[in-house]
C-alpha positions, 0 to 999 in steps of 0.5 A, a space after each residue: 458377435 454384434 450382441 456380445 459387442 453391445 453387451 460389452 459397451 453396456 457393461 463399460 457404460 455401467 461401470 463408468 456410471 458407477 465409478 462416477 457416482 462413487 467419485 461424486 459421493 467421495 468428493 461430497 464426503 470430503 467437502 462435508 468433512 472440510 466444511 466441518 472445519 473452521 478453515 473449510 467453512 471459511 473457504 466455502 463462504 469465501 468462494 460461494 458466499 454461503 454457509 452458517 453466517 453465525 459460524 463465519 462471524 465467529 471464525 472471522 472474529 477469532 482471526 481479527 483478534 489475532 490481527 489486533 494482537 499482532 498490531 499490539 492492541 491489548 485484548 482487554 481494550 476490545 469492547 463490544 459496541 454493537 448497535 443498529 445502523 451498521 451492515 456488520 453483525 458485530 461492532 468492536 471498539 478498541 483503544 491503542 497507546 497514544 504513541 501508536 501508529 494507526 497506519 501501521 496497525 491498519 497494515 498489520 491487521 490487513 495483512 493478517 486477515 488477508 492471509 486467511 482469505 478475509 477481506 477488508 471491505 472498507 477503511 478510513 481514518 477520522 477524528 473523534 469528538 474529543 480530539 482522538 484519532 480514529 481508524 474504522 475498518 469493515 471486514 468480512 467474507 465474499 463482500 458481506 460484512 461481519 465486523 466493524 472495528 474502530 481503533 481509537 488513539 487518545 489525543 496527547 496534550 502536544 497534539 492539542 497544543 501543537 499543530 505540527 505533531 512530528 509526522 514521517 512519510 516513507 517512500 521506497 524506490 529503486 526496486 522495479 527492475 528486479 522482480 524478486 526484490 519488487 515482490 519482497 518490497 510490496 509484501 513487507 507489512 509496513 506502512 510506506 508509499 512506493 515509487 514506480 517508473 512507468 516504462 518497464 515491462 513489469 510496470 503495469 503489474 507493479 502498479 496493480 499489485 501496489 494498488 491491491 496492497 493499498 499502497 500510495 503510489 508515486 509515479 517515478 517519471 523518467 526524465 533525461 539526465 546530463 550525459 544521456 544515454 550513457 546515464 539512462 533512467 530507463 525506457 520511456 524517458 521524456 527527452 528534451 528533444 520532444 515536442 511539448 504536446 508529446 511530453 504532456 501526452 506521455 505524462 498523461 499516459 503514464 499517470 493513467 497507467 499508474 492510476 490513483 497517484 499520490 505524487 509525481 517524482 523525477 527519476 534522474 532528469 538533471 538535464 530535463 529539469 533545467 529546461 522550462 519547455 520540458 517541465 512546463 509541458 509536464 506541469 500542465 498535465 500535473 495541474 490538470 490532474 491536480 497532482 503535486 511534483 516531488 523533486 528528488 535531488 534538484 540540479 543546481 540549474 533546475 527551473 522546477 521550483 520557480 516554474 511550479 509557483 508560476 504555473 500553480 503546481 504544488 511542489 515539494 522536495 524529500 527531506 532525506 534520501 537514504 541511498 548509499 547507506 542502503 547499499 552497505 554490507 551491514 546496518 550500521 550506516 542505516 542506523 546512524 542515518 535513521 537516528 539523525 532523520 528521527 531527531 530532525 523529524 521531532 524538531 521540524 514536525 514532519 519529514 518525507 524520506 525516500 529509502 532505496 529498497 535493497 535486501 539490507 534495507 528491507 530486512 532493517 526496516 521493520 526494526 527501524 519502524 518499531 514504535 519504541 524506536 520511533 518514540 513519538 514520531 508518527 508514520 503517516 501517508 505521504 498524501 497527508 504531508 504533500 499538499 494538493 491544489 484546490 479544486 477550481 
């Protein structure tokens, strides 16, 4: 009996070994077949950093061309500008129309590449030698650059003659408490900033996602309104009964949680913004971190503007807030309000617009931001309109 049992165990081990070898050969064969496809080779390079680099460069180039096409860049305008001094194997330069938005092109290309697992390793806007606006992106896989793309938008006569070219910055708000709406909002491939309150259970994840999407963040600071708590900005609100040190500390903690904040805006606060002690404590932290205050719907007795001037804090107010129009059943009121906003932007030179993120507004926004509809109004980052205090 012992010998029979020993033979049985030996046979089982042999069978398991054979099965393991067969499985390993099968998986290797499947991996080899997958690696023979462009998508498989790209996935392999993305996870390991290995593979035929020339082939990976060709695959990235094909997807980059598709992203450029989606951004409205003509294939005929793409030129090879490969020279020494660049980490990328291939350098492209392409021209865009004078009324095109480089910011929107950046988002469109970024999203197209991200969907294929291709990274945008670096990006910056800068001015060319002849007054043209330039966008340079470095893309690649697994941290290794394959392409450097430069988009050039020629300077228009009014760009040279008029320093106040019509510029428009958009901030979406009011989506943080609805996880599905928040996911949808942050995924829309259009250039806008997002206002996120810090006190919600979802706040940390939303800040992280917004940073990962390269969106500018407005910290939507909850401040005590009149008739609190019947009217409530949500958890973590700054109250007028708090000590100044507590208010400054809470503001600092919220800014640290958000990181890379473009501005701090009030969420409600019709009572707190009339209290010089409360706003002085908030402003001391904003001045320390050189952050501007964006005052939404100021109350009649607000001290924010005068106190900001006194304490040396940059202060601004949105030029328009699109709220009630975004809550309607159809887009008619949104369209009418948007036409008014664009006309005002062309007249004044720049506008900051807050738009409540509702399902209706998110479906409408891509059409509202179509370059043909903007007609000369250029979408820009919020930080390019808001001023920041100089470094002392």
